[in-house]
Biopython code that builds the backbone (N, CA, C, O; Angstrom):
import numpy as np
from Bio.PDB.StructureBuilder import StructureBuilder

atoms = [
    (1, "UNK", "N", (-2.081, -11.827, 18.355)),
    (1, "UNK", "CA", (-2.222, -10.418, 17.697)),
    (1, "UNK", "C", (-1.371, -9.571, 18.596)),
    (1, "UNK", "O", (-1.336, -9.652, 19.824)),
    (2, "UNK", "N", (-0.678, -8.735, 17.826)),
    (2, "UNK", "CA", (0.355, -7.889, 18.377)),
    (2, "UNK", "C", (-0.283, -6.609, 18.885)),
    (2, "UNK", "O", (-1.335, -6.194, 18.399)),
    (3, "UNK", "N", (0.334, -6.006, 19.832)),
    (3, "UNK", "CA", (-0.222, -4.744, 20.454)),
    (3, "UNK", "C", (0.265, -3.568, 19.588)),
    (3, "UNK", "O", (1.058, -3.679, 18.654)),
    (4, "UNK", "N", (-0.294, -2.453, 20.003)),
    (4, "UNK", "CA", (0.091, -1.133, 19.308)),
    (4, "UNK", "C", (1.660, -0.964, 19.441)),
    (4, "UNK", "O", (2.377, -0.658, 18.488)),
    (5, "UNK", "N", (2.143, -1.210, 20.810)),
    (5, "UNK", "CA", (3.607, -1.125, 21.110)),
    (5, "UNK", "C", (4.471, -1.876, 20.257)),
    (5, "UNK", "O", (5.509, -1.450, 19.751)),
    (6, "UNK", "N", (3.921, -3.166, 20.109)),
    (6, "UNK", "CA", (4.747, -4.217, 19.444)),
    (6, "UNK", "C", (4.783, -3.737, 17.923)),
    (6, "UNK", "O", (5.842, -3.762, 17.294)),
    (7, "UNK", "N", (3.689, -3.337, 17.404)),
    (7, "UNK", "CA", (3.627, -2.849, 15.973)),
    (7, "UNK", "C", (4.542, -1.744, 15.740)),
    (7, "UNK", "O", (5.365, -1.736, 14.825)),
    (8, "UNK", "N", (4.374, -0.775, 16.622)),
    (8, "UNK", "CA", (5.180, 0.612, 16.542)),
    (8, "UNK", "C", (6.654, 0.169, 16.632)),
    (8, "UNK", "O", (7.467, 0.697, 15.873)),
    (9, "UNK", "N", (7.018, -0.705, 17.454)),
    (9, "UNK", "CA", (8.465, -1.141, 17.576)),
    (9, "UNK", "C", (9.028, -1.763, 16.410)),
    (9, "UNK", "O", (10.151, -1.463, 16.002)),
    (10, "UNK", "N", (8.199, -2.726, 15.786)),
    (10, "UNK", "CA", (8.538, -3.386, 14.449)),
    (10, "UNK", "C", (8.687, -2.362, 13.383)),
    (10, "UNK", "O", (9.635, -2.463, 12.604)),
    (11, "UNK", "N", (7.820, -1.365, 13.275)),
    (11, "UNK", "CA", (7.911, -0.253, 12.290)),
    (11, "UNK", "C", (9.146, 0.447, 12.505)),
    (11, "UNK", "O", (9.825, 0.726, 11.516)),
    (12, "UNK", "N", (9.548, 0.782, 13.687)),
    (12, "UNK", "CA", (10.839, 1.566, 13.902)),
    (12, "UNK", "C", (12.063, 0.760, 13.497)),
    (12, "UNK", "O", (13.011, 1.262, 12.893)),
    (13, "UNK", "N", (11.998, -0.417, 13.834)),
    (13, "UNK", "CA", (13.125, -1.380, 13.446)),
    (13, "UNK", "C", (13.181, -1.405, 11.823)),
    (13, "UNK", "O", (14.247, -1.230, 11.232)),
    (14, "UNK", "N", (12.090, -1.610, 11.220)),
    (14, "UNK", "CA", (12.113, -1.780, 9.938)),
    (14, "UNK", "C", (12.590, -0.474, 9.091)),
    (14, "UNK", "O", (13.224, -0.592, 8.042)),
    (15, "UNK", "N", (12.243, 0.715, 9.620)),
    (15, "UNK", "CA", (12.515, 1.986, 9.066)),
    (15, "UNK", "C", (13.940, 2.007, 9.307)),
    (15, "UNK", "O", (14.659, 2.222, 8.332)),
    (16, "UNK", "N", (14.489, 1.815, 10.476)),
    (16, "UNK", "CA", (15.913, 2.018, 10.841)),
    (16, "UNK", "C", (16.729, 1.198, 9.842)),
    (16, "UNK", "O", (17.661, 1.716, 9.226)),
    (17, "UNK", "N", (16.388, -0.053, 9.685)),
    (17, "UNK", "CA", (17.064, -0.849, 8.731)),
    (17, "UNK", "C", (16.904, -0.476, 7.331)),
    (17, "UNK", "O", (17.893, -0.683, 6.628)),
    (18, "UNK", "N", (15.951, -0.008, 6.811)),
    (18, "UNK", "CA", (15.723, 0.399, 5.490)),
    (18, "UNK", "C", (16.434, 1.656, 5.179)),
    (18, "UNK", "O", (17.033, 1.762, 4.109)),
    (19, "UNK", "N", (16.408, 2.571, 6.004)),
    (19, "UNK", "CA", (17.060, 3.958, 5.827)),
    (19, "UNK", "C", (18.484, 4.116, 6.509)),
    (19, "UNK", "O", (19.055, 5.205, 6.570)),
    (20, "UNK", "N", (18.966, 3.031, 6.976)),
    (20, "UNK", "CA", (20.280, 2.798, 7.661)),
    (20, "UNK", "C", (20.526, 3.911, 8.644)),
    (20, "UNK", "O", (21.496, 4.660, 8.533)),
    (21, "UNK", "N", (19.590, 4.016, 9.659)),
    (21, "UNK", "CA", (19.771, 4.849, 10.878)),
    (21, "UNK", "C", (19.641, 3.942, 12.148)),
    (21, "UNK", "O", (19.020, 2.880, 12.161)),
    (22, "UNK", "N", (20.236, 4.433, 13.106)),
    (22, "UNK", "CA", (20.142, 3.747, 14.443)),
    (22, "UNK", "C", (18.901, 3.732, 14.876)),
    (22, "UNK", "O", (18.207, 4.749, 14.858)),
    (23, "UNK", "N", (18.470, 2.560, 15.323)),
    (23, "UNK", "CA", (16.978, 2.320, 15.884)),
    (23, "UNK", "C", (16.733, 3.228, 17.054)),
    (23, "UNK", "O", (15.649, 3.793, 17.202)),
    (24, "UNK", "N", (17.794, 3.377, 17.934)),
    (24, "UNK", "CA", (17.732, 4.245, 19.175)),
    (24, "UNK", "C", (17.432, 5.744, 18.872)),
    (24, "UNK", "O", (16.917, 6.459, 19.732)),
    (25, "UNK", "N", (17.786, 6.242, 17.542)),
    (25, "UNK", "CA", (17.436, 7.531, 17.141)),
    (25, "UNK", "C", (16.183, 7.844, 16.761)),
    (25, "UNK", "O", (15.894, 9.011, 16.495)),
    (26, "UNK", "N", (15.188, 6.737, 16.680)),
    (26, "UNK", "CA", (13.945, 6.902, 16.345)),
    (26, "UNK", "C", (12.914, 6.726, 17.530)),
    (26, "UNK", "O", (13.076, 5.807, 18.334)),
    (27, "UNK", "N", (11.876, 7.588, 17.637)),
    (27, "UNK", "CA", (10.836, 7.251, 18.741)),
    (27, "UNK", "C", (9.615, 7.425, 17.955)),
    (27, "UNK", "O", (9.517, 7.984, 16.863)),
    (28, "UNK", "N", (8.548, 6.786, 18.764)),
    (28, "UNK", "CA", (7.121, 6.617, 18.031)),
    (28, "UNK", "C", (6.618, 8.014, 17.606)),
    (28, "UNK", "O", (6.008, 8.115, 16.542)),
    (29, "UNK", "N", (6.834, 9.056, 18.352)),
    (29, "UNK", "CA", (6.100, 10.325, 17.969)),
    (29, "UNK", "C", (6.938, 11.086, 16.948)),
    (29, "UNK", "O", (6.506, 12.177, 16.577)),
    (30, "UNK", "N", (8.047, 10.646, 16.470)),
    (30, "UNK", "CA", (8.873, 11.386, 15.413)),
    (30, "UNK", "C", (8.126, 11.524, 14.217)),
    (30, "UNK", "O", (7.345, 10.629, 13.893)),
    (31, "UNK", "N", (8.283, 12.617, 13.469)),
    (31, "UNK", "CA", (7.799, 12.743, 12.157)),
    (31, "UNK", "C", (8.753, 12.061, 11.350)),
    (31, "UNK", "O", (9.930, 12.421, 11.376)),
    (32, "UNK", "N", (8.314, 10.973, 10.530)),
    (32, "UNK", "CA", (9.240, 10.115, 9.820)),
    (32, "UNK", "C", (9.924, 10.902, 8.599)),
    (32, "UNK", "O", (11.089, 10.660, 8.283)),
    (33, "UNK", "N", (9.231, 11.749, 8.004)),
    (33, "UNK", "CA", (9.844, 12.661, 7.000)),
    (33, "UNK", "C", (11.045, 13.399, 7.533)),
    (33, "UNK", "O", (12.149, 13.350, 6.992)),
    (34, "UNK", "N", (10.779, 14.058, 8.582)),
    (34, "UNK", "CA", (11.947, 14.884, 9.110)),
    (34, "UNK", "C", (12.965, 14.056, 9.617)),
    (34, "UNK", "O", (14.132, 14.266, 9.286)),
    (35, "UNK", "N", (12.601, 12.948, 10.541)),
    (35, "UNK", "CA", (13.701, 12.301, 11.241)),
    (35, "UNK", "C", (14.517, 11.508, 10.322)),
    (35, "UNK", "O", (15.732, 11.421, 10.499)),
    (36, "UNK", "N", (13.820, 10.821, 9.181)),
    (36, "UNK", "CA", (14.498, 10.126, 8.282)),
    (36, "UNK", "C", (15.074, 10.890, 7.069)),
    (36, "UNK", "O", (15.811, 10.353, 6.243)),
    (37, "UNK", "N", (14.647, 12.310, 7.015)),
    (37, "UNK", "CA", (15.036, 12.949, 5.942)),
    (37, "UNK", "C", (14.645, 12.446, 4.488)),
    (37, "UNK", "O", (15.410, 12.494, 3.525)),
    (38, "UNK", "N", (13.339, 11.955, 4.463)),
    (38, "UNK", "CA", (12.969, 11.390, 3.238)),
    (38, "UNK", "C", (11.722, 12.093, 2.573)),
    (38, "UNK", "O", (10.918, 12.780, 3.202)),
    (39, "UNK", "N", (11.670, 11.858, 1.355)),
    (39, "UNK", "CA", (10.596, 12.454, 0.542)),
    (39, "UNK", "C", (9.451, 11.638, 0.351)),
    (39, "UNK", "O", (9.480, 10.528, 0.881)),
    (40, "UNK", "N", (8.389, 11.986, -0.337)),
    (40, "UNK", "CA", (7.127, 11.152, -0.395)),
    (40, "UNK", "C", (7.359, 9.772, -1.205)),
    (40, "UNK", "O", (6.661, 8.779, -1.004)),
    (41, "UNK", "N", (8.391, 9.817, -2.118)),
    (41, "UNK", "CA", (8.652, 8.574, -2.898)),
    (41, "UNK", "C", (9.266, 7.580, -1.943)),
    (41, "UNK", "O", (8.986, 6.382, -1.981)),
    (42, "UNK", "N", (10.103, 8.110, -1.093)),
    (42, "UNK", "CA", (10.864, 7.223, -0.241)),
    (42, "UNK", "C", (9.777, 6.709, 0.948)),
    (42, "UNK", "O", (9.884, 5.584, 1.437)),
    (43, "UNK", "N", (8.856, 7.531, 1.306)),
    (43, "UNK", "CA", (7.957, 7.212, 2.233)),
    (43, "UNK", "C", (6.867, 6.125, 1.569)),
    (43, "UNK", "O", (6.293, 5.300, 2.281)),
    (44, "UNK", "N", (6.683, 6.201, 0.365)),
    (44, "UNK", "CA", (6.060, 5.216, -0.362)),
    (44, "UNK", "C", (6.625, 3.882, -0.341)),
    (44, "UNK", "O", (5.938, 2.882, -0.133)),
    (45, "UNK", "N", (8.034, 3.858, -0.585)),
    (45, "UNK", "CA", (8.852, 2.637, -0.465)),
    (45, "UNK", "C", (8.577, 2.109, 1.006)),
    (45, "UNK", "O", (8.238, 0.932, 1.129)),
    (46, "UNK", "N", (8.685, 2.793, 1.962)),
    (46, "UNK", "CA", (8.579, 2.233, 3.393)),
    (46, "UNK", "C", (7.275, 1.804, 3.509)),
    (46, "UNK", "O", (7.107, 0.711, 4.051)),
    (47, "UNK", "N", (6.250, 2.458, 3.096)),
    (47, "UNK", "CA", (4.868, 1.967, 3.157)),
    (47, "UNK", "C", (4.594, 0.659, 2.550)),
    (47, "UNK", "O", (3.872, -0.182, 3.086)),
    (48, "UNK", "N", (5.270, 0.477, 1.253)),
    (48, "UNK", "CA", (5.069, -0.737, 0.660)),
    (48, "UNK", "C", (5.704, -1.921, 1.445)),
    (48, "UNK", "O", (5.176, -3.026, 1.568)),
    (49, "UNK", "N", (6.840, -1.567, 1.931)),
    (49, "UNK", "CA", (7.599, -2.392, 2.814)),
    (49, "UNK", "C", (6.964, -2.980, 3.989)),
    (49, "UNK", "O", (7.068, -4.155, 4.342)),
    (50, "UNK", "N", (6.248, -1.990, 4.603)),
    (50, "UNK", "CA", (5.458, -2.198, 5.846)),
    (50, "UNK", "C", (4.102, -3.191, 5.492)),
    (50, "UNK", "O", (3.727, -4.123, 6.204)),
    (51, "UNK", "N", (3.534, -2.798, 4.345)),
    (51, "UNK", "CA", (2.319, -3.604, 4.035)),
    (51, "UNK", "C", (2.683, -5.022, 3.758)),
    (51, "UNK", "O", (1.971, -5.943, 4.161)),
    (52, "UNK", "N", (3.858, -5.232, 3.027)),
    (52, "UNK", "CA", (4.293, -6.538, 2.850)),
    (52, "UNK", "C", (4.769, -7.325, 4.099)),
    (52, "UNK", "O", (4.713, -8.553, 4.174)),
    (53, "UNK", "N", (5.213, -6.560, 5.010)),
    (53, "UNK", "CA", (5.741, -7.151, 6.271)),
    (53, "UNK", "C", (4.521, -7.567, 7.150)),
    (53, "UNK", "O", (4.410, -8.704, 7.609)),
    (54, "UNK", "N", (3.574, -6.528, 7.361)),
    (54, "UNK", "CA", (2.410, -6.918, 8.223)),
    (54, "UNK", "C", (1.245, -7.499, 7.409)),
    (54, "UNK", "O", (0.170, -7.703, 7.973)),
    (55, "UNK", "N", (1.418, -7.780, 6.070)),
    (55, "UNK", "CA", (0.372, -8.380, 5.264)),
    (55, "UNK", "C", (-0.930, -7.600, 5.331)),
    (55, "UNK", "O", (-1.978, -8.193, 5.589)),
    (56, "UNK", "N", (-0.902, -6.273, 5.106)),
    (56, "UNK", "CA", (-2.007, -5.432, 5.224)),
    (56, "UNK", "C", (-1.966, -4.537, 4.040)),
    (56, "UNK", "O", (-0.941, -4.285, 3.407)),
    (57, "UNK", "N", (-3.185, -4.061, 3.777)),
    (57, "UNK", "CA", (-3.137, -2.912, 2.532)),
    (57, "UNK", "C", (-3.640, -1.676, 3.124)),
    (57, "UNK", "O", (-4.699, -1.677, 3.751)),
    (58, "UNK", "N", (-2.898, -0.561, 2.952)),
    (58, "UNK", "CA", (-3.259, 0.728, 3.467)),
    (58, "UNK", "C", (-3.649, 1.581, 2.363)),
    (58, "UNK", "O", (-2.814, 1.947, 1.536)),
    (59, "UNK", "N", (-4.851, 1.916, 2.301)),
    (59, "UNK", "CA", (-5.407, 2.781, 1.164)),
    (59, "UNK", "C", (-4.856, 4.222, 1.419)),
    (59, "UNK", "O", (-4.792, 4.725, 2.541)),
    (60, "UNK", "N", (-4.477, 4.814, 0.301)),
    (60, "UNK", "CA", (-3.888, 6.263, 0.194)),
    (60, "UNK", "C", (-4.651, 7.188, 1.180)),
    (60, "UNK", "O", (-4.103, 7.892, 2.028)),
    (61, "UNK", "N", (-6.064, 7.091, 0.949)),
    (61, "UNK", "CA", (-6.917, 7.996, 1.650)),
    (61, "UNK", "C", (-6.725, 7.982, 3.268)),
    (61, "UNK", "O", (-6.895, 8.985, 3.962)),
    (62, "UNK", "N", (-6.365, 6.763, 3.747)),
    (62, "UNK", "CA", (-6.063, 6.565, 5.176)),
    (62, "UNK", "C", (-4.709, 7.068, 5.574)),
    (62, "UNK", "O", (-4.451, 7.348, 6.744)),
    (63, "UNK", "N", (-3.834, 7.184, 4.584)),
    (63, "UNK", "CA", (-2.489, 7.628, 4.958)),
    (63, "UNK", "C", (-2.204, 9.106, 4.826)),
    (63, "UNK", "O", (-1.082, 9.521, 5.116)),
    (64, "UNK", "N", (-3.196, 9.965, 4.385)),
    (64, "UNK", "CA", (-3.050, 11.261, 4.217)),
    (64, "UNK", "C", (-3.048, 11.934, 5.725)),
    (64, "UNK", "O", (-3.912, 11.709, 6.572)),
    (65, "UNK", "N", (-2.032, 12.708, 5.875)),
    (65, "UNK", "CA", (-1.884, 13.318, 7.166)),
    (65, "UNK", "C", (-1.133, 12.541, 8.141)),
    (65, "UNK", "O", (-0.906, 13.012, 9.255)),
    (66, "UNK", "N", (-0.709, 11.314, 7.779)),
    (66, "UNK", "CA", (-0.028, 10.524, 8.705)),
    (66, "UNK", "C", (1.546, 10.714, 8.456)),
    (66, "UNK", "O", (2.104, 10.481, 7.384)),
    (67, "UNK", "N", (2.159, 11.168, 9.608)),
    (67, "UNK", "CA", (3.681, 11.425, 9.435)),
    (67, "UNK", "C", (4.443, 10.976, 10.651)),
    (67, "UNK", "O", (5.672, 11.043, 10.701)),
    (68, "UNK", "N", (3.691, 10.513, 11.640)),
    (68, "UNK", "CA", (4.573, 9.804, 12.863)),
    (68, "UNK", "C", (4.449, 8.344, 12.786)),
    (68, "UNK", "O", (3.494, 7.784, 12.247)),
    (69, "UNK", "N", (5.495, 7.708, 13.369)),
    (69, "UNK", "CA", (5.605, 6.321, 13.387)),
    (69, "UNK", "C", (4.331, 5.810, 14.224)),
    (69, "UNK", "O", (3.743, 4.806, 13.823)),
    (70, "UNK", "N", (3.926, 6.433, 15.295)),
    (70, "UNK", "CA", (2.760, 5.927, 16.041)),
    (70, "UNK", "C", (1.636, 5.996, 15.245)),
    (70, "UNK", "O", (0.884, 5.022, 15.280)),
    (71, "UNK", "N", (1.335, 6.988, 14.489)),
    (71, "UNK", "CA", (0.064, 7.043, 13.688)),
    (71, "UNK", "C", (0.078, 5.970, 12.655)),
    (71, "UNK", "O", (-0.963, 5.384, 12.356)),
    (72, "UNK", "N", (1.233, 5.691, 12.095)),
    (72, "UNK", "CA", (1.414, 4.695, 11.152)),
    (72, "UNK", "C", (0.931, 3.363, 11.771)),
    (72, "UNK", "O", (0.120, 2.620, 11.219)),
    (73, "UNK", "N", (1.503, 3.135, 12.961)),
    (73, "UNK", "CA", (1.409, 1.912, 13.577)),
    (73, "UNK", "C", (-0.171, 1.698, 14.040)),
    (73, "UNK", "O", (-0.630, 0.563, 14.173)),
    (74, "UNK", "N", (-0.952, 2.879, 14.269)),
    (74, "UNK", "CA", (-2.361, 2.794, 14.527)),
    (74, "UNK", "C", (-3.100, 2.419, 13.394)),
    (74, "UNK", "O", (-4.091, 1.698, 13.503)),
    (75, "UNK", "N", (-2.635, 2.918, 12.139)),
    (75, "UNK", "CA", (-3.290, 2.549, 10.893)),
    (75, "UNK", "C", (-3.155, 1.048, 10.570)),
    (75, "UNK", "O", (-4.114, 0.384, 10.175)),
    (76, "UNK", "N", (-1.866, 0.523, 10.766)),
    (76, "UNK", "CA", (-1.563, -0.844, 10.571)),
    (76, "UNK", "C", (-2.346, -1.689, 11.486)),
    (76, "UNK", "O", (-2.950, -2.677, 11.066)),
    (77, "UNK", "N", (-2.359, -1.327, 12.756)),
    (77, "UNK", "CA", (-2.897, -2.111, 13.821)),
    (77, "UNK", "C", (-4.363, -2.341, 13.604)),
    (77, "UNK", "O", (-4.909, -3.410, 13.874)),
    (78, "UNK", "N", (-4.974, -1.304, 13.109)),
    (78, "UNK", "CA", (-6.616, -1.295, 12.756)),
    (78, "UNK", "C", (-6.888, -2.331, 11.617)),
    (78, "UNK", "O", (-8.023, -2.776, 11.440)),
    (79, "UNK", "N", (-5.838, -2.700, 10.862)),
    (79, "UNK", "CA", (-5.967, -3.674, 9.819)),
    (79, "UNK", "C", (-5.590, -5.190, 10.119)),
    (79, "UNK", "O", (-5.868, -6.120, 9.362)),
    (80, "UNK", "N", (-4.996, -5.296, 11.192)),
    (80, "UNK", "CA", (-4.455, -6.654, 11.597)),
    (80, "UNK", "C", (-5.684, -7.463, 12.276)),
    (80, "UNK", "O", (-5.512, -8.607, 12.697)),
]
sb = StructureBuilder()
sb.init_structure("model")
sb.init_model(0)
sb.init_chain("A")
sb.init_seg("    ")
for serial, (resi, resn, name, xyz) in enumerate(atoms, 1):
    if name == "N":
        sb.init_residue(resn, " ", resi, " ")
    sb.init_atom(name, np.array(xyz, "f"), 0.0, 1.0, " ", f" {name:<3s}", serial, name[0])
structure = sb.get_structure()
């Protein structure tokens, strides 16, 4: 089982690759909407990609208010 730090790092790598930004420019506490300059539809694409990668399902109600990579990792980690 992976740790929260490992999950966070994987999310950062996947987000960087998906949105074509340097991984070094992203940190766990960044707001992914602001840092990646994405809208809610693009966030949904990222979420779908993460669900497939980690083989988890993240209900919409659990994702409300989540905007940092670390919070996203915590939600995913709780499902692993």
